N, C-alpha and C positions, 0 to 999 in steps of 0.2 A: 946088375946096377950096383955101383958102389955104395950108394947111401948117403954120400955129399949132395947137399942141396935138398935134400927129400925129409921130410916130417911127418910122422905117424902117430896118430892119437888115437884113443878108444873112444869110438863113436856114442856108446853109451855114459862115458866120462865127460864128453863134450858136450852133451845132452843137459847134462847137471851142471856144469859150468855154464852154459849158456843161458839157464834158468836165473843165475846170480847177476846178471847184467853183462854190459857190453867192456868195462875196465876189467873184471876179472877174467873174461872170457879172452882179452887182449893179453893179459900177464900170464894166463894159462898156456897161451901160444909161444909166449917168449921163454918162461921157463921150460916148457917142452923142447923147444929148440936148442937147450944146454945139458940134454939127457945123454947117458951114454948109450952104446951098444944094447943094454938090457932095456932100456927105456923105464928103467923102475926108479931113478932118482935123478935130481938134477942138480948140478953144480953152479947152476945161476942164480942171482939174488934179486933183492928188490933193485939192485945198482942196475942191473941188466935190464930190467923193465923201465927205469928212468931211461937208461941211455938210448934205449930203441924204440921208445915211445913217448908220449906226451903227457903220459902220468906222471905226476909229480911223487917224490921218493916217499912222503907220508902216506900219499893216497896209493902208491903201490904195495905199501906195506899192507893197509886195511885189504887190498884186493887178495894179497899171498894168504891174509890170515882168513879170508871168506874162502879161499879157495880149501885151505888146511880143514877148517871148521866143517865143509861140505864133504870131506874124505876125497876130494879131487886128487890132492898130492899125498903123496907117502911121508910119513914122518921118520924122522931119523930114530934107529933102534938104539 
């Protein structure tokens, strides 16, 4: 499989994200779509969440903060 068009996420992380609600879960999927081969970091941002969903920029920022606070997203070193 080439990997194009396929998204892999960790089920434990997904369960934690779903506990945060629908918007954080959708934001997580969008951000996960921007990961590289290592699936450790994303190059996508709040703008991607705004572009691909109906979540407004401010709300998307709040969703990203919720994901970071839940340790679902890795932070930059």
